[in-house]
C-alpha positions, 0 to 999 in steps of 0.5 A, spaced: 648 198 667 643 193 671 639 199 674 636 199 666 638 192 664 630 189 662 632 184 666 635 185 673 633 191 678 636 194 684 633 198 690 636 201 696 641 207 697 644 211 693 651 206 695 648 200 695 645 201 689 654 202 686 656 197 690 652 193 688 654 194 680 659 195 682 659 187 685 655 185 680 660 186 673 664 182 676 660 177 672 660 178 665 657 173 662 651 175 667 646 177 661 647 171 658 647 166 663 639 162 664 635 165 669 637 159 674 644 160 675 644 167 674 640 167 679 645 163 684 651 167 682 649 173 685 646 170 691 653 167 692 655 174 690 650 177 695 653 172 701 661 173 700 659 180 698 655 183 703 651 186 698 644 190 703 641 193 695 636 187 694 638 185 686 631 184 682 632 178 676 625 179 672 622 183 679 623 177 682 627 179 689 634 174 688 636 171 697 641 172 700 641 165 704 647 169 710 641 173 711 637 168 713 640 162 716 643 168 720 635 170 722 634 161 723 640 161 727 638 165 733 631 164 733 632 157 733 637 158 739 630 162 742 626 157 740 620 162 738 620 168 733 620 173 738 624 174 745 619 173 751 623 176 755 621 183 751 614 184 752 610 189 748 605 193 749 600 194 747 595 201 749 589 200 751 585 207 753 588 212 756 592 208 762 592 200 760 597 197 758 597 189 754 602 185 754 602 182 747 608 177 745 616 179 745 620 183 740 620 180 733 626 175 733 623 174 726 628 180 721 623 182 716 627 179 710 626 173 712 618 173 713 620 178 707 622 171 704 616 167 708 612 170 703 615 168 697 614 161 701 607 160 701 605 164 705 598 168 705 599 175 707 597 176 713 597 183 716 604 184 720 609 181 721 608 180 727 601 178 726 605 171 721 609 171 729 602 171 732 600 164 727 608 161 728 611 162 735 614 157 736 621 153 732 615 148 731 611 152 728 616 153 722 617 146 722 610 145 721 610 151 717 614 147 713 613 141 711 606 143 710 604 152 708 598 155 708 597 151 700 598 145 704 605 144 701 611 142 702 615 149 702 621 146 696 616 143 693 612 150 692 618 154 690 620 153 682 625 151 679 626 158 677 628 160 683 634 156 684 636 161 690 630 160 695 630 152 693 638 153 696 636 156 703 630 151 703 633 145 703 639 149 708 633 151 712 629 143 712 638 141 715 636 146 719 630 144 721 629 137 721 637 135 722 634 128 724 631 126 718 636 129 714 641 125 718 636 119 715 636 121 708 644 122 707 644 115 711 640 110 708 
């Protein structure tokens, strides 16, 4: 049903696609919902059912809030986007190896989300982590992305799933500011 639908495309292993298709069929009104509402309904199902397939609505990923916030929690606990206790080494010549940043804690999924948040193309995830290695750097990115805008203001209004995630990220990254806004 959904694989050929003009608005929804599902990508993943056969098992993951079949699970996502079956789950999406539970929303009988999905095809008639406006995109902002449909994206939130799809996101809800992704998180409630633990769907692994990538679901695109009009060519744009609908993001799992659970997956991104779980990775953010791990990053905040470490204070960095990499694990300094597990350095990675790059070879220089045949004998010498040079240590570089540790294994990335930043997941591929969260990295892909960040590219949707106003981050220019970096060579790869490690390049992004080298540019923003700490939680403080991540905070600065969410205050002012690579296009000079607050991430929440950069994301278009119809991407309700992404806006919802960024609002939750801001609560985690800026707890004091969030508290002050709520208690004015």
